[in-house]
C-alpha positions in Angstrom: 167.4 36.8 -33.1 169.5 37.7 -36.1 173.0 36.7 -37.3 175.3 39.3 -38.8 178.1 37.6 -40.5 181.0 40.1 -40.7 182.3 39.0 -44.0 178.9 39.4 -45.6 179.3 43.2 -45.0 183.0 43.9 -45.4 185.8 42.3 -47.3 188.0 42.1 -44.2 188.0 43.3 -40.6 191.1 45.4 -40.7 190.2 48.9 -39.5 187.6 51.3 -38.1 185.9 51.7 -41.4 185.2 48.0 -41.5 184.1 48.2 -37.9 181.7 51.1 -38.6 180.0 49.0 -41.3 179.4 46.2 -38.9 178.1 48.7 -36.2 175.7 50.1 -38.8 174.3 46.5 -39.3 174.1 45.7 -35.6 172.7 48.9 -34.2 169.2 48.8 -35.7 168.5 45.3 -34.4 169.7 46.3 -30.9 167.5 49.4 -31.0 164.6 47.1 -31.6 165.7 45.0 -28.6 166.6 42.0 -30.7 169.5 39.7 -29.9 172.2 39.9 -32.4 174.8 37.2 -33.1 177.9 38.5 -34.8 179.7 35.8 -36.7 183.4 36.0 -37.3 183.4 33.0 -39.6 186.5 33.3 -41.8 188.2 35.9 -39.5 191.2 34.9 -37.3 191.9 38.2 -35.5 190.7 41.8 -35.0 192.5 45.0 -34.4 191.3 47.3 -31.6 190.3 49.9 -34.2 187.7 47.5 -35.6 186.4 46.6 -32.2 186.1 50.2 -31.1 184.1 51.2 -34.2 182.0 48.0 -34.3 181.2 47.5 -30.6 182.6 50.0 -28.1 180.6 52.9 -29.5 177.5 50.9 -28.6 178.2 52.2 -25.1 177.1 55.6 -26.2 173.6 54.3 -26.7 173.3 51.2 -24.4 174.3 50.3 -20.9 177.0 47.6 -20.7 174.4 45.2 -19.2 172.1 45.8 -22.2 174.9 45.1 -24.6 175.7 41.9 -22.8 172.0 41.0 -23.0 171.6 41.7 -26.7 175.0 41.1 -28.3 176.5 37.6 -28.9 179.6 36.4 -30.8 180.0 33.2 -32.7 182.7 31.5 -34.8 185.3 33.6 -33.0 188.8 32.8 -31.9 190.6 33.3 -28.6 192.2 36.5 -29.9 188.9 37.9 -31.0 187.3 37.1 -27.7 190.1 38.6 -25.7 190.2 41.8 -27.9 186.5 42.4 -27.4 186.6 41.5 -23.7 189.7 43.7 -23.0 188.3 46.7 -24.9 184.9 46.6 -23.1 186.6 46.0 -19.7 188.9 49.0 -20.2 186.1 51.4 -21.3 183.7 50.3 -18.6 186.4 50.7 -15.9 187.6 54.0 -17.3 184.1 55.4 -17.3 183.5 54.2 -13.8 186.7 55.9 -12.5 185.9 59.1 -14.2 182.3 59.2 -12.9 181.0 59.1 -16.5 177.8 57.4 -17.6 177.8 54.7 -20.1 174.6 54.4 -22.1 172.7 56.6 -19.7 173.4 54.2 -16.8 176.3 54.8 -14.4 179.1 52.3 -15.1 179.7 49.6 -12.5 182.5 47.2 -12.6 
């Protein structure tokens, strides 16, 4: 288990560039099958561009079930939780309707 504190890697969580930096921290641990706790300590809200870059692109590598197994969030707010939940929900549902595969495993909602 490892903790990635967002503000240790970016000055703020405002855009996709910030999100990409967090993704770059999270991905290697997940590739080693390690549980990653992402801490939003000091952050009140996130835009969808940050969430897309930091977390949604994980669906290109991992199944949604694997992401749920390995990725955890801590020190988050209701807005952060809802933004992450809604973005994953939308992408998983969209992929399922289009018959796409997410992370090499067919999407199931």
